[in-house]
KELOTOR-715589 format. One record per residue (C-alpha): residue in three letters; x, z, y. Coordinates in steps of 0.001 Angstrom, whole numbers, plus 500000, padded with zeros to 6 digits. Example, Ala and Ser with C-alpha at 12.3 -4.5 7.8 and 13.67 -1.06 7.14 Angstrom:
<romis>
+------+--------+--------+--------+
! rest !   east !     up !  north !
+------+--------+--------+--------+
!  ALA ! 512300 ! 507800 ! 495500 !
!  SER ! 513670 ! 507140 ! 498940 !
+------+--------+--------+--------+
</romis>
This chain:
<romis>
+------+--------+--------+--------+
! rest !   east !     up !  north !
+------+--------+--------+--------+
!  MET ! 515255 ! 475126 ! 470192 !
!  PRO ! 516699 ! 478146 ! 472043 !
!  LEU ! 514267 ! 481010 ! 472479 !
!  LEU ! 514487 ! 483587 ! 475257 !
!  ASP ! 512707 ! 486937 ! 475063 !
!  VAL ! 510841 ! 488030 ! 478182 !
!  LYS ! 511307 ! 491803 ! 478280 !
!  VAL ! 509921 ! 494441 ! 480626 !
!  PRO ! 512924 ! 495332 ! 482796 !
!  SER ! 514102 ! 498834 ! 483618 !
!  LEU ! 512639 ! 500075 ! 486894 !
!  GLY ! 514396 ! 503438 ! 487074 !
!  GLU ! 515128 ! 506346 ! 484756 !
!  SER ! 511802 ! 508047 ! 485443 !
!  ILE ! 509686 ! 505004 ! 484485 !
!  THR ! 509243 ! 504480 ! 480740 !
!  SER ! 506060 ! 502397 ! 480534 !
!  GLY ! 503402 ! 500593 ! 482525 !
!  VAL ! 500362 ! 498346 ! 482323 !
!  LEU ! 500728 ! 494577 ! 482311 !
!  ALA ! 498019 ! 494128 ! 484913 !
!  GLN ! 497909 ! 490356 ! 485216 !
!  TRP ! 499561 ! 487199 ! 483916 !
!  ARG ! 500366 ! 484680 ! 486629 !
!  ILE ! 500604 ! 481853 ! 484075 !
!  ARG ! 498824 ! 480805 ! 480871 !
!  ASP ! 499963 ! 480667 ! 477281 !
!  GLY ! 501813 ! 477396 ! 476676 !
!  ASP ! 502586 ! 476678 ! 480336 !
!  LEU ! 505897 ! 475301 ! 481496 !
!  VAL ! 507628 ! 477769 ! 483788 !
!  ALA ! 510521 ! 477423 ! 486203 !
!  LYS ! 513494 ! 479751 ! 486458 !
!  ASP ! 512654 ! 482744 ! 488702 !
!  GLN ! 508935 ! 481866 ! 488674 !
!  PRO ! 506663 ! 484966 ! 488809 !
!  LEU ! 505133 ! 485550 ! 485373 !
!  TYR ! 503207 ! 488830 ! 485500 !
!  GLU ! 502399 ! 491976 ! 487457 !
!  LEU ! 503407 ! 495331 ! 485985 !
!  GLU ! 501729 ! 498496 ! 487248 !
!  THR ! 503520 ! 501815 ! 486712 !
!  ASP ! 502863 ! 505325 ! 487936 !
!  LYS ! 505139 ! 504722 ! 490935 !
!  ILE ! 505205 ! 501038 ! 491850 !
!  THR ! 503759 ! 497638 ! 491029 !
!  SER ! 506487 ! 495116 ! 490224 !
!  GLU ! 506668 ! 491437 ! 489419 !
!  GLY ! 508286 ! 489944 ! 486309 !
!  THR ! 510029 ! 486587 ! 486660 !
!  ALA ! 511352 ! 483944 ! 484265 !
!  GLU ! 515082 ! 484096 ! 483552 !
!  ALA ! 515106 ! 480440 ! 482471 !
!  ALA ! 512921 ! 477338 ! 482549 !
!  GLY ! 510883 ! 476340 ! 479526 !
!  ARG ! 507559 ! 476616 ! 477724 !
!  ILE ! 506182 ! 480145 ! 477492 !
!  ALA ! 504288 ! 481856 ! 474682 !
!  LEU ! 502517 ! 485080 ! 475622 !
!  LYS ! 502799 ! 488012 ! 473215 !
!  VAL ! 500845 ! 490684 ! 475104 !
!  ALA ! 497364 ! 490506 ! 476617 !
!  ALA ! 496705 ! 491365 ! 480242 !
!  GLY ! 495693 ! 494995 ! 480614 !
!  ALA ! 497858 ! 496222 ! 477729 !
!  GLU ! 500205 ! 499175 ! 478082 !
!  VAL ! 503822 ! 498134 ! 477552 !
!  LYS ! 507105 ! 500003 ! 477332 !
!  ILE ! 510336 ! 499317 ! 479157 !
!  GLY ! 512331 ! 496795 ! 477124 !
!  GLN ! 509302 ! 495520 ! 475192 !
!  VAL ! 509051 ! 491767 ! 474572 !
!  VAL ! 505905 ! 490465 ! 476294 !
!  ALA ! 506533 ! 486718 ! 475991 !
!  ILE ! 508971 ! 484137 ! 474643 !
!  ILE ! 510306 ! 481126 ! 476555 !
!  GLU ! 511300 ! 478045 ! 474590 !
!  THR ! 514166 ! 476600 ! 476592 !
!  GLY ! 516424 ! 473527 ! 476287 !
!  SER ! 515140 ! 470109 ! 475294 !
!  VAL ! 511502 ! 471148 ! 475549 !
!  ILE ! 511756 ! 470410 ! 479268 !
!  ALA ! 513051 ! 466891 ! 478718 !
!  ASP ! 510368 ! 466174 ! 476121 !
!  THR ! 507617 ! 466694 ! 478683 !
!  GLY ! 508902 ! 463989 ! 480999 !
!  LYS ! 508558 ! 466396 ! 483950 !
!  SER ! 510860 ! 468846 ! 485640 !
!  ALA ! 510124 ! 472504 ! 485030 !
!  PRO ! 509471 ! 473366 ! 488677 !
!  ALA ! 506899 ! 470599 ! 489085 !
!  SER ! 505141 ! 471444 ! 485838 !
!  ALA ! 505155 ! 475123 ! 486618 !
!  ALA ! 503622 ! 474513 ! 490010 !
!  GLU ! 500923 ! 472350 ! 488501 !
!  ALA ! 500246 ! 474963 ! 485855 !
!  ALA ! 500145 ! 477787 ! 488333 !
!  MET ! 497394 ! 476259 ! 490441 !
!  PRO ! 494634 ! 476406 ! 487829 !
!  ALA ! 495924 ! 479786 ! 486666 !
!  GLN ! 495393 ! 481203 ! 490137 !
!  SER ! 491924 ! 479756 ! 490439 !
!  GLU ! 490846 ! 480889 ! 486984 !
!  ALA ! 492074 ! 484481 ! 487220 !
!  PRO ! 491308 ! 487060 ! 489900 !
!  THR ! 494331 ! 487601 ! 492112 !
!  SER ! 493766 ! 491270 ! 492860 !
!  PRO ! 491963 ! 494322 ! 491480 !
!  ALA ! 489383 ! 494015 ! 494266 !
!  VAL ! 488600 ! 490435 ! 493254 !
!  ARG ! 488331 ! 491442 ! 489588 !
!  ARG ! 485977 ! 494305 ! 490453 !
!  ILE ! 483673 ! 492109 ! 492548 !
!  ALA ! 483709 ! 489436 ! 489839 !
!  ALA ! 482621 ! 491983 ! 487229 !
!  GLU ! 479909 ! 493435 ! 489438 !
!  SER ! 478445 ! 490240 ! 490891 !
!  GLY ! 478947 ! 487753 ! 488082 !
!  VAL ! 480665 ! 485340 ! 490466 !
!  ASP ! 483422 ! 483325 ! 488774 !
!  PRO ! 486555 ! 483392 ! 491011 !
!  ALA ! 487514 ! 479991 ! 489605 !
!  LYS ! 484486 ! 478501 ! 491374 !
!  VAL ! 485218 ! 480145 ! 494729 !
!  ALA ! 487223 ! 478333 ! 497403 !
!  GLY ! 490129 ! 480640 ! 498270 !
!  THR ! 491118 ! 481171 ! 501894 !
!  GLY ! 494154 ! 483342 ! 501166 !
!  LYS ! 497791 ! 482358 ! 501088 !
!  GLY ! 498368 ! 479433 ! 498728 !
!  GLY ! 494618 ! 479088 ! 498162 !
!  ARG ! 494271 ! 482514 ! 496547 !
!  VAL ! 490790 ! 483973 ! 496332 !
!  THR ! 490463 ! 487055 ! 498542 !
!  LYS ! 488069 ! 490001 ! 498552 !
!  GLY ! 486275 ! 488451 ! 501548 !
!  ASP ! 485833 ! 485159 ! 499686 !
!  MET ! 484223 ! 486978 ! 496770 !
!  LEU ! 481902 ! 489025 ! 499008 !
!  ALA ! 480773 ! 485859 ! 500773 !
!  ALA ! 480165 ! 484123 ! 497454 !
!  SER ! 478197 ! 487131 ! 496206 !
!  ALA ! 476007 ! 487031 ! 499300 !
!  THR ! 475114 ! 483386 ! 498723 !
!  ARG ! 473809 ! 484290 ! 495272 !
!  GLY ! 471062 ! 486331 ! 496905 !
!  GLN ! 472646 ! 489770 ! 496915 !
!  LYS ! 471508 ! 491731 ! 499953 !
!  PRO ! 474328 ! 492859 ! 502287 !
!  GLU ! 472874 ! 496341 ! 502564 !
!  ASP ! 472811 ! 496656 ! 498795 !
!  ARG ! 476432 ! 495600 ! 498610 !
!  SER ! 477627 ! 498053 ! 501251 !
!  GLN ! 475683 ! 500986 ! 499859 !
!  ARG ! 476416 ! 500441 ! 496177 !
!  ALA ! 479773 ! 498716 ! 496065 !
!  ASP ! 481504 ! 501782 ! 494678 !
!  VAL ! 479399 ! 501852 ! 491536 !
!  GLY ! 478820 ! 498113 ! 491189 !
!  ALA ! 475029 ! 498356 ! 491504 !
!  GLN ! 472695 ! 495487 ! 492366 !
!  ASP ! 469041 ! 495306 ! 493296 !
!  SER ! 467123 ! 496481 ! 490250 !
!  THR ! 464319 ! 494033 ! 490990 !
!  ALA ! 466762 ! 491161 ! 490647 !
!  ASN ! 468174 ! 492418 ! 487359 !
!  PRO ! 465627 ! 494669 ! 485653 !
!  GLU ! 467400 ! 496529 ! 482888 !
!  PRO ! 466240 ! 499581 ! 480926 !
!  ARG ! 468356 ! 502702 ! 481189 !
!  THR ! 469936 ! 503949 ! 477998 !
!  GLN ! 470348 ! 507647 ! 477294 !
!  ASN ! 473931 ! 507280 ! 476032 !
!  PRO ! 475587 ! 504301 ! 477731 !
!  GLU ! 478758 ! 502868 ! 476263 !
!  PRO ! 481931 ! 503979 ! 478052 !
!  THR ! 483002 ! 500365 ! 478467 !
!  SER ! 482055 ! 498126 ! 481385 !
!  PRO ! 478398 ! 497025 ! 481153 !
!  PRO ! 477297 ! 493400 ! 481519 !
!  SER ! 477272 ! 491890 ! 484992 !
!  GLY ! 474439 ! 493286 ! 487057 !
!  GLY ! 474516 ! 496767 ! 485499 !
!  ARG ! 474041 ! 499920 ! 487539 !
!  GLN ! 477555 ! 501218 ! 486861 !
!  THR ! 480987 ! 500030 ! 485878 !
!  ARG ! 483693 ! 502069 ! 484196 !
!  ARG ! 487378 ! 501265 ! 484325 !
!  LYS ! 490497 ! 503231 ! 483557 !
!  LEU ! 492574 ! 504358 ! 486510 !
!  THR ! 495774 ! 502411 ! 486990 !
!  PRO ! 499017 ! 504315 ! 486380 !
!  LEU ! 499716 ! 504244 ! 490111 !
!  ARG ! 496300 ! 505719 ! 490950 !
!  GLN ! 496685 ! 508373 ! 488233 !
!  ARG ! 500092 ! 509391 ! 489572 !
!  LEU ! 498772 ! 509454 ! 493140 !
!  ALA ! 495921 ! 511721 ! 492077 !
!  GLN ! 498320 ! 514084 ! 490295 !
!  ARG ! 500639 ! 514301 ! 493305 !
!  LEU ! 497811 ! 514987 ! 495753 !
!  VAL ! 496362 ! 517773 ! 493601 !
!  GLN ! 499840 ! 519186 ! 493003 !
!  ALA ! 500552 ! 519267 ! 496742 !
!  GLN ! 497356 ! 521192 ! 497460 !
!  ARG ! 497881 ! 523582 ! 494547 !
!  GLU ! 501564 ! 524417 ! 495043 !
!  ALA ! 502035 ! 524372 ! 498838 !
!  ALA ! 500685 ! 526806 ! 501414 !
!  MET ! 499309 ! 523879 ! 503403 !
!  LEU ! 498089 ! 524336 ! 506951 !
!  THR ! 497228 ! 521807 ! 509689 !
!  THR ! 497661 ! 522048 ! 513441 !
!  PHE ! 496178 ! 519582 ! 515936 !
!  ASN ! 496897 ! 518200 ! 519378 !
!  GLU ! 495990 ! 515120 ! 521392 !
!  VAL ! 498200 ! 512620 ! 523150 !
!  ASP ! 497663 ! 510333 ! 526136 !
!  LEU ! 499043 ! 506922 ! 525156 !
!  SER ! 498801 ! 505355 ! 528618 !
!  ALA ! 502573 ! 505110 ! 529041 !
!  VAL ! 503134 ! 503631 ! 525588 !
!  ARG ! 500320 ! 501133 ! 526066 !
!  GLU ! 501725 ! 500107 ! 529466 !
!  LEU ! 505245 ! 499613 ! 528063 !
!  ARG ! 503943 ! 497490 ! 525201 !
!  ALA ! 501895 ! 495321 ! 527547 !
!  ARG ! 504806 ! 494882 ! 529972 !
!  TYR ! 507484 ! 493942 ! 527450 !
!  GLN ! 505556 ! 492595 ! 524456 !
!  GLU ! 506175 ! 488919 ! 525109 !
!  GLU ! 509915 ! 489302 ! 525753 !
!  PHE ! 510326 ! 491713 ! 522846 !
!  THR ! 508581 ! 489339 ! 520418 !
!  LYS ! 510625 ! 486320 ! 521550 !
!  LYS ! 513916 ! 488167 ! 521238 !
!  HIS ! 513362 ! 490071 ! 518009 !
!  GLY ! 510804 ! 487964 ! 516147 !
!  VAL ! 508458 ! 490903 ! 515632 !
!  LYS ! 505801 ! 492559 ! 517767 !
!  LEU ! 506347 ! 495906 ! 519438 !
!  GLY ! 503808 ! 498172 ! 517789 !
!  PHE ! 502787 ! 501777 ! 518281 !
!  MET ! 504478 ! 502898 ! 515067 !
!  SER ! 508045 ! 502509 ! 516345 !
!  PHE ! 507229 ! 504892 ! 519213 !
!  PHE ! 505816 ! 507433 ! 516760 !
!  VAL ! 508814 ! 507120 ! 514449 !
!  LYS ! 511269 ! 507688 ! 517287 !
!  ALA ! 509169 ! 510583 ! 518618 !
!  VAL ! 509134 ! 512203 ! 515156 !
!  VAL ! 512896 ! 511814 ! 514804 !
!  ARG ! 513407 ! 513465 ! 518185 !
!  ALA ! 511088 ! 516336 ! 517211 !
!  LEU ! 512881 ! 516789 ! 513853 !
!  GLN ! 516182 ! 517055 ! 515701 !
!  GLU ! 514801 ! 519730 ! 518017 !
!  VAL ! 512866 ! 521623 ! 515306 !
!  PRO ! 515079 ! 521246 ! 512194 !
!  ALA ! 512928 ! 523651 ! 510149 !
!  VAL ! 510448 ! 520784 ! 509666 !
!  ASN ! 513200 ! 518608 ! 508168 !
!  ALA ! 513506 ! 520671 ! 505005 !
!  LEU ! 512118 ! 521134 ! 501491 !
!  LEU ! 511970 ! 523737 ! 498743 !
!  ASP ! 513873 ! 523224 ! 495493 !
!  GLY ! 512721 ! 526154 ! 493376 !
!  ASP ! 513883 ! 529231 ! 495302 !
!  THR ! 516390 ! 527230 ! 497373 !
!  LEU ! 515743 ! 525889 ! 500874 !
!  VAL ! 517247 ! 522416 ! 501338 !
!  GLU ! 517846 ! 521351 ! 504932 !
!  ASN ! 518121 ! 517607 ! 505566 !
!  HIS ! 520482 ! 516218 ! 508176 !
!  TYR ! 519333 ! 512596 ! 508027 !
!  TYR ! 516182 ! 510886 ! 509269 !
!  ASP ! 514597 ! 508537 ! 506730 !
!  ILE ! 510917 ! 508385 ! 507669 !
!  GLY ! 508160 ! 507328 ! 505262 !
!  VAL ! 505201 ! 505341 ! 506588 !
!  ALA ! 502067 ! 505280 ! 504429 !
!  VAL ! 500797 ! 501780 ! 503632 !
!  SER ! 497391 ! 501132 ! 502083 !
!  THR ! 497354 ! 498414 ! 499419 !
!  GLU ! 494746 ! 497148 ! 496976 !
!  ARG ! 496533 ! 499104 ! 494238 !
!  GLY ! 496698 ! 502390 ! 496106 !
!  LEU ! 498664 ! 504229 ! 498765 !
!  LEU ! 502406 ! 503615 ! 498943 !
!  VAL ! 504954 ! 505232 ! 501253 !
!  PRO ! 507947 ! 502949 ! 501866 !
!  VAL ! 510813 ! 504618 ! 503706 !
!  LEU ! 512454 ! 503463 ! 506949 !
!  ARG ! 516174 ! 504258 ! 506805 !
!  ASP ! 518383 ! 505947 ! 509416 !
!  CYS ! 515701 ! 505994 ! 512085 !
!  ASP ! 517874 ! 508128 ! 514357 !
!  ARG ! 520344 ! 505235 ! 514675 !
!  ALA ! 517835 ! 502372 ! 514523 !
!  GLY ! 516362 ! 500903 ! 517691 !
!  PHE ! 512737 ! 499974 ! 518231 !
!  ALA ! 513289 ! 496392 ! 517045 !
!  ALA ! 515075 ! 497480 ! 513857 !
!  ILE ! 512288 ! 499922 ! 513037 !
!  GLU ! 509576 ! 497309 ! 513576 !
!  GLN ! 511491 ! 494793 ! 511443 !
!  GLN ! 511993 ! 497307 ! 508633 !
!  LEU ! 508343 ! 498296 ! 508758 !
!  ALA ! 507047 ! 494720 ! 508686 !
!  ALA ! 509273 ! 493787 ! 505742 !
!  LEU ! 508403 ! 496878 ! 503694 !
!  ALA ! 504673 ! 496646 ! 504404 !
!  GLN ! 504660 ! 493021 ! 503254 !
!  LYS ! 506579 ! 493899 ! 500095 !
!  ALA ! 504099 ! 496684 ! 499362 !
!  ARG ! 501069 ! 494433 ! 499780 !
!  ASP ! 502663 ! 491647 ! 497730 !
!  GLY ! 503443 ! 494062 ! 494893 !
!  LYS ! 507200 ! 493542 ! 495299 !
!  ILE ! 508115 ! 497020 ! 496472 !
!  THR ! 510934 ! 498669 ! 494518 !
!  LEU ! 511488 ! 502291 ! 493570 !
!  ALA ! 514467 ! 502420 ! 495938 !
!  ASP ! 512141 ! 501482 ! 498818 !
!  LEU ! 510019 ! 504591 ! 498170 !
!  GLU ! 512650 ! 507278 ! 497592 !
!  GLY ! 514503 ! 509609 ! 499899 !
!  GLY ! 512064 ! 510140 ! 502769 !
!  VAL ! 512254 ! 513439 ! 504679 !
!  PHE ! 508983 ! 513144 ! 506616 !
!  THR ! 505851 ! 510962 ! 506402 !
!  ILE ! 503585 ! 509359 ! 508998 !
!  THR ! 500117 ! 508178 ! 508011 !
!  ASN ! 497771 ! 506224 ! 510266 !
!  GLY ! 494096 ! 506645 ! 509463 !
!  GLY ! 493284 ! 505219 ! 512879 !
!  VAL ! 493627 ! 501662 ! 511607 !
!  PHE ! 490478 ! 502322 ! 509557 !
!  GLY ! 488647 ! 504065 ! 512412 !
!  SER ! 489397 ! 507694 ! 511529 !
!  LEU ! 489035 ! 509990 ! 514549 !
!  LEU ! 490369 ! 513187 ! 512955 !
!  SER ! 491601 ! 514215 ! 509512 !
!  THR ! 493949 ! 516627 ! 507745 !
!  PRO ! 496622 ! 514643 ! 505869 !
!  ILE ! 497927 ! 515944 ! 502544 !
!  LEU ! 501640 ! 516639 ! 502116 !
!  ASN ! 503825 ! 514035 ! 500470 !
!  ALA ! 505739 ! 516396 ! 498167 !
!  PRO ! 508487 ! 517523 ! 498183 !
!  GLN ! 508440 ! 516991 ! 501958 !
!  CYS ! 507197 ! 519970 ! 503945 !
!  ALA ! 505254 ! 518129 ! 506673 !
!  ILE ! 503272 ! 514982 ! 507439 !
!  LEU ! 501935 ! 513578 ! 510718 !
!  GLY ! 498480 ! 512025 ! 510851 !
!  MET ! 497734 ! 509399 ! 513513 !
!  HIS ! 494145 ! 508521 ! 514389 !
!  ALA ! 492056 ! 506060 ! 516350 !
!  ILE ! 492835 ! 505486 ! 520023 !
!  GLN ! 489740 ! 506048 ! 522147 !
!  ASP ! 489221 ! 505828 ! 525889 !
!  ARG ! 488024 ! 509321 ! 526815 !
!  PRO ! 487523 ! 511284 ! 530052 !
!  VAL ! 490324 ! 513805 ! 530632 !
!  ALA ! 491328 ! 516029 ! 533535 !
!  VAL ! 494520 ! 514918 ! 535296 !
!  ALA ! 495688 ! 516681 ! 538470 !
!  GLY ! 492206 ! 518045 ! 539084 !
!  GLN ! 490538 ! 514651 ! 538654 !
!  VAL ! 488517 ! 513285 ! 535729 !
!  VAL ! 490035 ! 509989 ! 534598 !
!  ILE ! 489645 ! 507702 ! 531584 !
!  ARG ! 492716 ! 507577 ! 529346 !
!  PRO ! 493531 ! 506145 ! 525877 !
!  MET ! 493650 ! 509313 ! 523799 !
!  MET ! 494620 ! 509942 ! 520178 !
!  TYR ! 494250 ! 513082 ! 518093 !
!  LEU ! 497385 ! 514070 ! 516161 !
!  ALA ! 497375 ! 516251 ! 513025 !
!  LEU ! 500455 ! 517906 ! 511544 !
!  SER ! 500008 ! 519302 ! 508044 !
!  TYR ! 502879 ! 521532 ! 506937 !
!  ASP ! 503987 ! 523890 ! 504194 !
!  HIS ! 503673 ! 527399 ! 505634 !
!  ARG ! 506163 ! 528704 ! 503067 !
!  ILE ! 508909 ! 526864 ! 504970 !
!  VAL ! 507544 ! 526215 ! 508452 !
!  ASP ! 506128 ! 528947 ! 510691 !
!  GLY ! 503207 ! 528278 ! 512991 !
!  ARG ! 505413 ! 528496 ! 516086 !
!  GLU ! 507733 ! 525808 ! 514704 !
!  ALA ! 504846 ! 523550 ! 513663 !
!  VAL ! 503147 ! 523768 ! 517053 !
!  THR ! 506454 ! 523230 ! 518866 !
!  PHE ! 507172 ! 520185 ! 516724 !
!  LEU ! 503806 ! 518621 ! 517534 !
!  VAL ! 504222 ! 519355 ! 521242 !
!  LYS ! 507633 ! 517625 ! 521172 !
!  VAL ! 506017 ! 514553 ! 519606 !
!  LYS ! 503318 ! 514614 ! 522281 !
!  GLN ! 505851 ! 514916 ! 525107 !
!  ALA ! 507933 ! 511999 ! 523828 !
!  LEU ! 504888 ! 509748 ! 523548 !
!  GLU ! 503461 ! 510629 ! 526930 !
!  ASP ! 506847 ! 510081 ! 528591 !
!  PRO ! 508645 ! 507551 ! 526341 !
!  ALA ! 511617 ! 507391 ! 528728 !
!  ARG ! 512675 ! 510633 ! 527006 !
!  LEU ! 513347 ! 508606 ! 523849 !
!  LEU ! 515776 ! 506357 ! 525708 !
!  LEU ! 517447 ! 509002 ! 527863 !
!  ALA ! 517632 ! 511708 ! 525152 !
!  VAL ! 516167 ! 514376 ! 527433 !
+------+--------+--------+--------+
</romis>
């Protein structure tokens, strides 16, 4: 019968290998054409491998193994094997996929909790999309086994449990591999994406003359506009009007007025950008990704929100591509969604600046000689002082503040 090699596809010239993080199917399953087969983690993105034809699959590489681009990781037996089963490939694949999802953790967070708590994900009722087991499902299941919530919150990072529940003698030289469930520590190798992220962050701090300037912005006008037009905007465009589109447009306007911030260093050459592709940091279970919104100077609020929603979903689903992450001239990161009040963001090299958004808090401020309560946010602009002078950085941040406090400026170009 015809055999089809399942090879790791090329993901770009700079990517030569990766880790086959997870199989979506089992050895011997029937798969449908274009059915997701595995997740591949590289130092830049996490991608999904699909079946090029229907048939019965034989796995050649174990989950967690490092693989090279072009390497054969499975073989699909195509042709009459489908007819011999008496079922169509799509139906069989769907049936096969259901137990595969319940028997294998669907994310690194689920795998970590499973290793630490001893809870089998296959025995947990999933509340995620398609019945997938989520991190919340695993935490709830762990709690029902008698694990104290305070223990979980305080020791989650090292996988510890109450020593009275699992008494275990300490060894002087523990093995570097993961200990049995209930141990005081777990050890796991960083994913390629996390390793690359760590290298880039250290490189940015080591090579750039990084400095941060701060300001605060009154978001009353933006909040009022969103409340007034949210319903109509959502009905017309099929996406909600968020805060991020205002920040993107404000950043574009500031880049146009302070072009020194829209630049980068290439060796001893200063490269000035004349386009406005803005990266927006997205937190995923696999690490931080920065998909890029294209041509934000020409895109309206609806187009920006639609781009952002689509890219954020692709990032969280592990379907982001290298093209989605390249070419940004400036980055916006929002620690406020996690409750951060103030922070100093690290540059996303080779870009020379990054804007940090933070939590919106109702605070007393002085307005026209009166103390009033306003929704305030601290803004932080980190920049490379080799390229951007303090005057330019402060001016840039003030321009962002002005556009947000009077968003009519964004529409009237004043």
